[in-house]
C-alpha positions, 0 to 999 in steps of 0.5 A: 341189246343188239341193234336189229337189223332192217328188214325189207320185203322185196315182194311186191305185185303191182296191178295195173290201172290200165288193166280191166282184168277180174283178178285179185292177187295176192300182195305178198307170202305173208297174206295169201288168203287175201281177196277183195271184191270186184265190179265193173259199171256200165252207166248211161245218163242224161242230165236235165240242167234246167230241173237238176233232175237226171235218169241213168241206165247202169248195168254191174257186173260183180264178182264174188272173189270172197270165200262167202256165199251172198244172197244179198247185195247193198248199194249206196244212194247217197242223194238220199240224205239230203231231204228234211228228216234224214239221218244227216239231217237229223244228226247235223241239227242234234249233235253239240257242235254241227258242221256250220256248212250243214246245220240245219239247211237240209230241214229248210229244202224244198221239194224242188231243193231236195235230193234224191236218187230212186232204183227201178226196173232193177234185174239179176241175170235177166231175171227181177228182183226185190229190192228195198229202199232204207234211206241211202241204202238199197238192198237187194236180195238176189234170185240166185246166190252167188257162190265164191268165184261167181260174177253176176250181172245187176241192171237197173234205172235209177233218177236222181235230183241234185240237191241244193248244194250242202254238203260236198254234192249239189247245185249252184254252190257258193261260188256259182258252179252248177253241178258238184256231181259227186256220190251221185249214182247207185254204188255197190257197197263192199263187202270186205273181210269184216262183212259188208259195210252199210253204214248210212251216209251221215256227212262222214266218209266213204268205202268202195269196190274197186273195178272199171267205169264206163260212163257216158253223159248226156248233158247241155252242149254249153257245160263243160265237165271235167272228172274221174276217167279219160275222155274217150271221144275228145274230137267231139266234144271240144271244151279244151279237150281237143285244142283243134276244137277248143269251143262248145261242140255242138250236138242234137237237141243241143245236147252232147254226150261226153264218154268216160273210161276210168280202169281201177278206181272205186267212185266216179265223180265230176263238176260241170258248168257253163263257165268253166275255163279248161287248162291243161298242164302237162306234168311229171311222168307222163301226166296230164293235169287239168284245171277247171275254174269259172271265168272270173278274173278275180281268181284267174291268176291264182288258177294259172300260178297253181298249175305248176305248183300242183306239178310239184306236188305230184313229183313231192308224192311220187318220190316220197310215196310212190308213183301215181298210177294214173296219167290224169288228174283234174283239180275242179272248182266246186262243191263246199270245201275240198274233197278228193275223188277218184283221179280228181278233186272238188274244191272251192276257189275263190281263195287266197294263194297259199290256201288255194294251193293248200287245199289242193296238196291235202286233196291231191295226196289224198289220191295215194291214201285214200284212192290207191290205198284205199282204207276204210274211211268209215271205220279208219279215218285217221289213216286216210285223213291223217297220212294224207294231212302228214304228207301234204304238210311236208310237201307245202314246207318243201314246195314253198320253202318254209323251213319249218323243223317239223311241218306237222307242228300245228297237229301235234297242238291240235291233238295235245289240246284234245288229249286235254280236252276230255272229249277224245275217244279212240281213233277205232271210234267209227267216224259217226259215232264221236260226240263231237265234230270237232273231236272227230276232225282232231282225231282224224287229221291231227292225230292221225298226222301226228301217228305217222310224224311220231313213228319217225322218233319211234323207229328213225326218221329214214325207216319211217320214210321206208315204210312209208314206200313200202306200204304204199308198194304193198297195199296199193290197190287194195283196202288195207287196215291199220294192222296192215299197216303195223305190220310192213312196219314191223317188216321193214322196222324190225321192231315190234309195234304192236304197242304202238298201234295199240295205245295210240288208236285203241285208247286215249291213253296220253304221253307224259314223261318228267324229269323228277330230279337230278341227285348224286348217290355214291359218287354217281349223278343221277337224273330220276325220270318218271313215267306218269301217262300211260302210253310208253315211248323210247325216250331221247335225253339231252344234256346241255353243259355250262359251256353250251355242249351237248350230250345225247342218251337214247332210252329204248322201251323195252316191248320194241324189242329193238333199238333205232339207229343213233349216231356214235355221239349218243349213248344208248342205255338200258331199256325202259319197261313199260311197268316201271314208272321210273328210271335212273339214268345215270351220267358217267363223267359228267360233273353235275356241277357243270351241267345247264339244262336237261331235256325229255326230246329236245325236238319235240318229235314226241306228243308229250302232252306236258312238256313243261316238266320235260326239262330241268334247268340250272336255277340261276 
């Protein structure tokens, strides 16, 4: 079979992060019917730090770029999940392996500790509309249906209470950070080619509409705030934003209004505390890296050392994925572990330096795969968590010079353990529908990372690296799904990869190849190979001689319709078609008595669930 030349598409359409125009553009000629919705948020919020309650006004301009007429819209009201009897509460108490951070804690919340978010006085273009609050979803029946290409203005008042910190959001977390304000405002649900995305909030992931945010936040003047967006009034604020006035600014009635603008994002989050230290580190490509952490002598050294390391992560991701499109990123102490948000992350900060750097690498990497590429985390969580895990493991390996031949080795171990456990579900499973939290986590993070690492084994590592960059450039500021990634991978590699996406993500088929026998038939030395698992793969096979020399063989998979590039010292054999369970590898010019061992996939980049049958060794 002739090698198929690599095909690269140069048509890349960039969406500027500084643009507030309501434009939805075509990403390439093969998908000219692409569309996505657009929102502009304008919010004015007042926070009562003593009662942990807040009120706000929101004006949202929603543009329907879909081909359908919409007679209703939906909002997420995430804070309503933090109430006894909510779906999040009940699910946490009934799942076989509850998240230890949640458990039964929601059920024990007192009225002044619960979270809530309610909407009132809602209008569409100035006229009242009928709304219905259903747990964490607000159903809004429009007075006037929204035709394709039309925009409408939705205004509402909202009031909320910040829950006791349990999962991601909340007040007074375990490290004493006052406010971790994530998923805190009425957020428009996404309408895409699959329809409305209105899954209730049950502690999993998110999906949002691209747009521009203009947020005014009024809070006690002693609090320092960090989060999404560019601060518009740094001279008034101080708090480390304006070095000429770095102390707490004074405002009327003991409060101060922070004004943020965030272009081309699909979320808005912030954290605040009276004791935050705020540092700004000048990063690569003119990006300001902001760090907000408690004035705690036990953690200061680590947080100072984290700053240049974060810049190294920025440079690594810029080089290996694509350039970060904003001019600011903030690392904020808060939350209950680590969670990514637009232009920022909230992480717990009382960690060893290695742990602090590792969680920062992971959450920062999410910016590329979640907040710029923005796959639907509920439906395709493995694309976000898995790709993020893959690239952040590589970043840690390079920045800290760890020297791991396979930086994602632990992900391989995790996936293989899940595959053997009998608890695995296909990666197409909705994030809320996994029977076990552990199965969800391993499938999303470990198996998702292996998908990308193993793709290098299938198409060649350099080609895989080119695929990642092309994927980012093609789909940034859009919402790619698994097929979109596959099509980019096929375009760049020149291979048919439907089989890879199908078997790996839509089934629980496993990879298991074995060396069955070594024999001599009619003067020919033959290695008999067998496919035991249902998922096919191309194979690299290494033959080691008694003198230590080696000979490599490459067996292409017929369904790929192509062959990866291999060195001149590697012998490419005939294709192996999936339906044939066995394959005979003929060793021309090799005396069987000189063979010491034969190994399938010597570099262990294929996720074979039983490596014990991958090697034949000469008995001594």
